[in-house]
N, C-alpha and C positions, 0 to 999 in steps of 0.2 A: 823698842817694844812694838809688837804687832798690834794692829787694831783688833778690838774684840767685837764680835757680832752677836747681838742678842735678838732673838725672835720673840715678839709679843703676839699672842694669839688667843682667840676664844676657842675653847674646846667644848663640844656638845655632842654626846652620843656617837663617839667615833672609835669605840673599843676595838672593832675588828681590824682597823688600820693604824692604830696608835703606835705600836712598836715600829712598824715600817716608816711611819712619819718621823718619829724621833731619830731613827737610824739615817734617814735621808737628810735631815737637817744637820746631823753630825757630819755626814759625808761631804756636804757642800760647804762646811766650814763654820757652822753656827756654834758658838762657844757656850751659849746659855739659852734656855727656852723658858719664858715666863708664860704660863698657860693659865688663863682665867676660865673658871668653870662655874656654871650654875648647877643646882642639884640635877643629877642625871640618874637614869634607871640602869644604864649599862655598866656602871662602876668604872668608867674611864677615869674619874677623879681619883679613885683608889689606886689604880695602876700608876697614874702620875705621881702620887705620893710614894708608892713603893719604889718607883724608879729613882726618885730623889733620895730615898733611904739607902739604896745600894750604890749611890755615887754618880748616877746620871746627872748631867747638867740641867736638871728640870726644877723649876720653882712653880708650884701651883698656888694660886690665890683664888678666893671666892670672887666672882665677878660682881661689880657693883650694879645696882639697878635691878629691874624685874627680869625674871627668867625669859628665855628666848620664846617659849610658847606664848607667854603673855604679850610680848611685842608683836609676834606674828598674828595673833588673834586681833589685836588692836588695829593693825594695818589692814587686815582683811575686812574687818568691820567698817573701817573708814572708806575703803575702796568700794564696798558694797553700797554704802550709804550714798557715795558720790555717783555711782552708776544709777541708782534708783532716782536720784534727784535730777539727773540729766535726761532721763528717759521720758 
């Protein structure tokens, strides 16, 4: 029995390139894609769900934790505070 390859990834606002990305992973031998998503505006989560419905090897799960924007804002605020305190 051949080894199975599963790609685990976070998907966020990638609708324009999502189909190409799934096709690429299939081409390089990935058997299953587990994509974690936060709420998105571009509906890439809906496309992942539809791909799974029509038989693509895609599993979409809601990502645990805060949305990416929240994490990015927290990191930027921390970096700004550090820059101000060192000036």
